[in-house]
Each structure stands twice: as C-alpha cells, then as structure tokens.
Legacy VTK file of the C-alpha trace (Angstrom):
# vtk DataFile Version 3.0
C-alpha trace
ASCII
DATASET POLYDATA
POINTS 207 float
0.000 0.000 0.000
3.016 2.285 -0.115
4.267 4.365 -3.036
7.847 4.115 -4.347
9.081 6.989 -2.155
7.691 5.317 0.953
9.099 1.927 -0.049
12.563 3.490 -0.245
12.081 5.104 3.156
10.916 1.783 4.587
14.121 0.120 3.387
16.182 2.874 4.999
14.421 2.448 8.313
14.860 -1.330 8.253
18.558 -0.758 7.702
18.738 1.423 10.792
17.437 -1.391 12.964
19.688 -4.016 11.430
22.488 -3.352 13.903
20.589 -4.713 16.918
22.464 -7.878 17.935
20.729 -11.231 17.837
17.350 -10.089 16.518
15.571 -12.644 14.336
14.476 -9.794 12.151
13.123 -6.289 11.925
10.213 -5.127 9.865
8.930 -1.727 8.792
5.851 -0.954 6.736
4.232 2.266 5.503
0.583 2.549 4.458
-0.990 5.559 2.756
-3.903 6.756 4.878
-5.881 8.156 1.952
-5.675 4.839 0.140
-7.006 3.047 3.211
-9.855 5.567 3.447
-10.837 4.843 -0.175
-10.691 1.079 0.343
-12.911 1.262 3.426
-15.418 3.451 1.576
-15.450 1.251 -1.537
-15.513 -2.098 0.306
-17.176 -1.872 3.739
-16.631 -5.608 4.265
-12.856 -5.182 3.942
-12.375 -4.275 7.601
-14.241 -7.365 8.870
-12.238 -9.653 6.605
-8.823 -8.237 7.489
-9.140 -7.093 11.112
-10.375 -8.751 14.297
-13.561 -7.658 16.055
-11.490 -5.940 18.736
-9.444 -4.056 16.143
-12.588 -2.961 14.292
-14.289 -1.793 17.475
-11.296 0.303 18.437
-10.812 1.879 14.998
-14.515 2.569 14.422
-14.748 4.345 17.785
-12.135 6.936 16.789
-12.710 10.190 14.915
-10.503 9.019 12.032
-10.976 5.262 11.572
-8.919 5.171 8.374
-5.824 6.358 10.280
-6.017 3.574 12.841
-6.925 0.900 10.307
-3.881 1.992 8.300
-1.532 1.765 11.298
-2.828 -1.696 12.136
-2.465 -2.942 8.586
1.092 -1.593 8.553
1.699 -3.386 11.858
0.565 -6.725 10.434
3.005 -6.317 7.546
5.845 -5.158 9.804
5.458 -8.107 12.184
5.502 -10.631 9.354
8.535 -8.952 7.806
10.260 -9.241 11.179
9.463 -12.972 11.147
10.818 -13.180 7.603
7.634 -14.440 5.942
5.242 -11.720 4.790
1.797 -12.984 3.865
3.055 -16.372 2.689
3.607 -19.877 4.071
-0.083 -20.148 4.878
-0.178 -17.012 7.038
-3.414 -15.020 6.883
-3.984 -11.323 7.535
-5.858 -12.094 10.754
-3.020 -14.214 12.133
-1.533 -10.961 13.449
-3.729 -8.807 15.672
-2.842 -5.454 17.219
-4.124 -4.828 20.740
-3.502 -2.097 23.291
-2.338 -2.369 26.886
-4.160 -0.465 29.628
-1.874 2.541 29.127
-2.342 2.516 25.346
0.854 0.779 24.284
0.293 -1.402 21.185
1.341 -5.037 21.103
0.991 -7.901 18.644
-0.962 -11.093 19.283
-0.146 -14.008 16.983
-2.337 -16.957 16.100
-2.465 -19.738 13.542
0.515 -20.142 11.238
2.125 -16.840 12.339
2.306 -18.134 15.904
3.823 -21.414 14.729
6.528 -19.595 12.758
7.381 -17.370 15.730
7.635 -20.385 18.024
9.856 -22.254 15.574
12.211 -19.263 15.491
12.290 -19.063 19.270
10.835 -15.573 19.340
10.488 -14.328 22.900
9.232 -10.772 22.359
7.744 -8.720 19.495
8.111 -5.027 20.411
5.850 -2.915 18.213
5.904 0.817 17.491
3.138 2.628 15.573
3.112 6.166 14.232
1.360 8.317 11.652
1.471 11.689 9.969
-1.376 13.329 8.055
-0.519 11.196 4.989
1.091 7.943 6.113
0.851 5.292 8.809
4.049 3.548 9.867
4.795 0.464 11.935
8.105 -0.949 13.175
8.398 -4.451 14.651
11.314 -6.386 16.109
11.439 -10.153 16.617
13.647 -10.923 19.633
14.920 -14.347 20.722
16.514 -15.511 23.955
19.860 -15.201 22.184
19.209 -11.590 21.290
18.369 -10.765 24.911
21.663 -12.251 26.080
23.526 -10.311 23.389
21.884 -7.055 24.465
22.786 -7.690 28.094
26.431 -8.099 27.088
26.504 -4.818 25.175
27.746 -1.748 26.983
24.582 0.338 26.561
22.013 -1.800 24.684
19.008 0.342 25.615
20.740 3.553 24.593
21.625 2.037 21.209
18.084 0.855 20.613
16.681 4.252 21.580
19.073 5.953 19.169
17.912 3.762 16.310
14.236 4.416 17.054
15.004 8.143 17.071
16.730 7.952 13.693
13.787 6.019 12.265
11.356 8.698 13.451
13.593 11.389 11.909
13.161 9.726 8.515
9.386 9.859 8.952
9.574 13.548 9.816
11.560 14.144 6.627
8.804 12.488 4.584
6.296 14.890 6.081
8.462 18.020 5.837
6.626 19.409 2.806
3.456 20.181 4.806
2.670 20.645 8.507
1.219 17.523 10.080
-2.463 17.712 10.976
-2.538 14.496 12.966
-0.692 14.231 16.244
1.640 11.203 16.476
0.279 8.532 18.795
3.498 6.653 19.317
6.203 6.458 21.914
9.326 8.564 21.403
12.821 7.119 21.608
12.801 7.072 25.419
9.470 5.238 25.486
10.739 2.746 22.918
13.725 2.086 25.145
11.435 1.466 28.113
9.262 -0.845 26.013
12.110 -3.295 25.473
13.381 -2.955 29.045
9.895 -3.670 30.442
9.584 -6.722 28.210
12.868 -8.098 29.530
12.008 -7.375 33.169
8.573 -8.978 32.820
10.147 -12.157 31.496
12.757 -12.277 34.242
10.253 -11.567 37.069
LINES 1 208
207 0 1 2 3 4 5 6 7 8 9 10 11 12 13 14 15 16 17 18 19 20 21 22 23 24 25 26 27 28 29 30 31 32 33 34 35 36 37 38 39 40 41 42 43 44 45 46 47 48 49 50 51 52 53 54 55 56 57 58 59 60 61 62 63 64 65 66 67 68 69 70 71 72 73 74 75 76 77 78 79 80 81 82 83 84 85 86 87 88 89 90 91 92 93 94 95 96 97 98 99 100 101 102 103 104 105 106 107 108 109 110 111 112 113 114 115 116 117 118 119 120 121 122 123 124 125 126 127 128 129 130 131 132 133 134 135 136 137 138 139 140 141 142 143 144 145 146 147 148 149 150 151 152 153 154 155 156 157 158 159 160 161 162 163 164 165 166 167 168 169 170 171 172 173 174 175 176 177 178 179 180 181 182 183 184 185 186 187 188 189 190 191 192 193 194 195 196 197 198 199 200 201 202 203 204 205 206
C-alpha cells in the first residue's frame, strides 16, 4: 500500500534497525492513509475480513478510523517482515492482531501459522511501534529471541543504542512529512518510550 518513495524510506528504516544484535528480524511498513480511506469506503466488508472484532471496534470508535486501520495494517506487515515471511507460508492477515495495553501501548498477538513460525524461530518478544502523519501510517516491529536478549545484556549500553535507532527512524518519517505541517498528532512512543518498552519486556520475562 506504499508508493515508491515510501518503499525506499521503509528500506532505509529497516537498515537502521539491522544493527541490533541477535534479533531474528526487523520489519517496517508504511501505508498511505488516503488509500485506506478509499478502500474502506469502496468495500465496507474489507475491515471485517482483514481485522479482528477488537481491532474494528477500536478503529470505528475513533474520529478518524482510516488512520487507525492503516496503522494496524502496517503493523501486520511489519510483524511478518520481522518474522521473515510476509503474507506467505499459509499465514493469513488475521493471524496478526494489534491490541492495546491499559496505558495505550500497542502489542501484537499471533495466532495460527504466524504463531507457529514465531515459536519455531524461538521468538520471545515482538516489540511494536506505531506512528502516523497526516498522509502515512508507519509500523516498526522487532522479533527478539533468547539469544538476542543475552547479546543485548552483554553490550555496553544496549538500551541507549536501541533508543538511538528508534530516534533515527522517526527522523526519517519527519523528513517524509516536511513538505506540509502535520495535521494528525503522532500517537506513538518517542525514543525514550521505545527504550522502556524493550526494558519492560525483559524485566517482565525475568520476574
């Protein structure tokens, strides 16, 4: 759902995350919000076929459903890129669901074939970051294994490095939107919040 300019930006962002030691993979996807709006208007049944009931209820309750549907579609793509599959190997679009924690942080729930692939890779965590401007929705996902956690613990400042890479990724998104002022406020954690997201995931597992 992304144009050629966004595809190039997506590749740049994925490259930024490639330096994180031990990660199974990293995925980034960009979806044009206007295109999603047109699809939803043209095919009302699209949302029910692609998204879970919980996802639909959340998006439909917002003032701009197309924005949140776009971020969730981008998230599905990003997660599957992180797992190295995309929508192949028998994985369906509803095998990846985006939910929100009590404080609003997004997280991915896998089922079906997507869950099987993640388990076979030994994926322990799937940190997810969502963002949008007035034109595009963006999602970044990281598939982390036990090995990657050990590698991060051995690094001098693993959280600082991860935060730096999130910040650089967000800078690329800002550059895409530099031509016009954004009319939609970003809903996603900044670099510090992204750092805490991974730290919390590690602490929760160790507790």
